[in-house]
VEXPASE-774262 format. One record per residue (C-alpha): residue in three letters; x negated, y, z. Coordinates in steps of 0.5 Angstrom, whole numbers, plus 500, padded with zeros to 3 digits. Example, Ala and Ser with C-alpha at 12.3 -4.5 7.8 and 13.67 -1.06 7.14 Angstrom:
# VEXPASE-774262
ALA475491516SER473498514
END
This chain:
# VEXPASE-774262
MET594328065LEU596325059PRO601319057GLY600312059PRO603306062GLY609302059ALA606296055GLY605292049SER612288048GLY612283054PRO610276054ALA611275045GLY605280045PRO606286041GLU610288036PRO607287028VAL605294025PRO606294018ALA600293014GLY596299012ILE594305015ASN601310014GLN597317012GLY601322014ARG602319021PHE594318022ILE593325020GLY597327025VAL594323031MET588324029ILE589333029GLY594332035THR588328039ALA583333036VAL587339039VAL589337046TYR583336046THR580342045LEU585346048THR584342054SER576343055TYR578350054LEU583352059LEU580348064GLY572351063LYS577359063THR581357069TRP578352073TYR571352073THR569359073LYS563359077ARG557356073VAL551353077PRO546348075PHE548341074HIS548338080SER551331083PHE555330087ASN557324093ASP565324094ASN567317096GLY569319103GLU573324101TRP582324101LEU581317103GLN579315096MET586318093ASP582322088LYS578315085PHE585312084GLY587318080HIS581318076ALA582310074THR590312073THR588318068ALA583314064TYR588308064ALA593313061ILE589316055SER587310053ARG593307053GLY597313050GLU591313044TYR592306043GLU599305041LEU599313037PHE594309033ARG598302032TRP604307031SER599309025GLY597303022VAL591302025ASN589295027GLU589291034ARG582292035ALA580298033SER586302037ALA585298042LEU576300041THR579308040GLY584309045GLY578307051LEU573312047VAL577318047ALA579317055LEU572316056LEU570322052TYR576326057GLN574324062THR566324061THR567331060ILE571334066GLU565330070LEU561335067PHE564340068ASP565338075GLY557337074ARG556345073SER561348077GLU560351085GLY563346089TRP563340086GLY559336082PHE557330077SER560324081LYS558316080GLY564315084ASP569318079MET565315073VAL566308076ALA574310077ASN574313070LEU571306067SER575301071GLY581305068ILE578304061GLY576297063LEU584295066PHE587297059MET582294054GLY581287058GLN588286058GLN589289050TYR583284048GLY585278053PHE592278052GLY595283046GLU599286051GLN599290058LYS601285063VAL599291069SER599298068LEU597304072ARG603309075TYR603316077GLY608318083TRP609325086ARG613329092GLN612335095SER608335101ILE608339107TYR601341107PRO600346101PRO602352106TYR597351111ARG591351106PRO594353099ASN587355095LEU585348096LEU593344095GLY596349091LYS601354091SER605352086ILE609345085GLY605345078THR598346082GLN600342088MET602335083LEU594336081LYS591339088ASP595335093TYR593328094ASN598328100GLY604328094GLN601323090GLN602316090TYR598311085TRP602305083LEU600297080SER606295075LEU607288074ASN611286069ILE615280072ALA616277065SER609277063VAL606275069LEU612269071PRO613263068VAL621266068GLY627264063PRO629268056SER635270061PHE631274065PRO631282064ARG623284060TRP624291063LEU623289070ASN617291073LEU614291081ASP609296083LEU605296089GLY603303091TYR598307094SER597313098GLY595318103SER597323108GLY595329112MET590331109THR588338109GLY580338108GLY576332103HIS572329109ALA576331115ASN581336116PRO579343118PRO582347124TYR587350124VAL592355129ASP598357127ALA602364128ASP603363136GLY595361137LYS597354138GLU591349135VAL595344129LYS593338128PHE594333123THR592325123ARG590322116TYR592315115ARG594311108GLN600309106PHE602303102TYR608301098VAL612295094SER618298089PRO622295083ASP620299077VAL623299069SER619299064LEU622303059ALA620300052HIS623293054LEU630296055PRO635293049GLY635298044ILE628300044SER625294045GLY623291037SER625298034GLY620303031ALA620308038GLN617302043ALA610305041LEU612311044VAL615310049SER610306051ALA605311050GLY609316055GLN611312060PHE606315065PHE610316071LYS613312077ILE621311076PRO624314082ALA627307086PRO627304093SER621303096LEU618299102GLU613303106TYR607300112ASN602304114HIS599304121LEU602310124SER610308123GLY610301121LEU614300116ARG619304113LEU625303107HIS626309104PRO632308100LEU630313093VAL626319093LEU619318098PRO620323104LYS617329104ASP611328110
END
């Protein structure tokens, strides 16, 4: 996952960028983007997609309570947003930066789907591509329509109890669990309140309201396989969806950052949901209030 949300500069629109391209910055961004793309593709091909088969498609729309689809959309949004901010920082004009951000995200995500299509156990997923295009569309639609990101997508994570039951699938280390264990992930739609409501000038421009989604109880894609503990007793988990509401902070709108030269880079780098009190609803437990960090479900 790459840099993402944290948009523009509030209701007044994006901060002006000096006319003309800064050649040093532009070259650095171009080289950095190419290097990261090349290394990411190489490492994925060597470590993740090790067993190659003829190209094929795969319908995984019913898996993981659609958590993987939210992940694709959020990642595509994040790459689009990050690349846009970097090219604007380099002095590239608004429309070209927005288009470039979307195209780079499409290149990254399509490469992964092509890897999936040649890999044993996966396949090219039309559902994943729809999710990718949704994330890119959310970014580009707002940037072309409003000149800012009124809503953004963010990623949250807390360690879950499920990886020990299927470590090869859900991850053995924290790093792999952050990628593979959908039980521990949350995806957040973050609304900048000052951008979407008619608030006064004294209202904090950095305050966001986040709507979150997650799933829990999953040790398999479509269903949980049978599991027997050391005492010979069958262990069963109920799969269920979780919905959240939580405040958040747009770091790029904090005093001292908003309007400064660092605003674009801070926007490009804000991808994670900042821990904050949240209200959860799920059909098993009803409403639950979490003071700060989500529990280890």
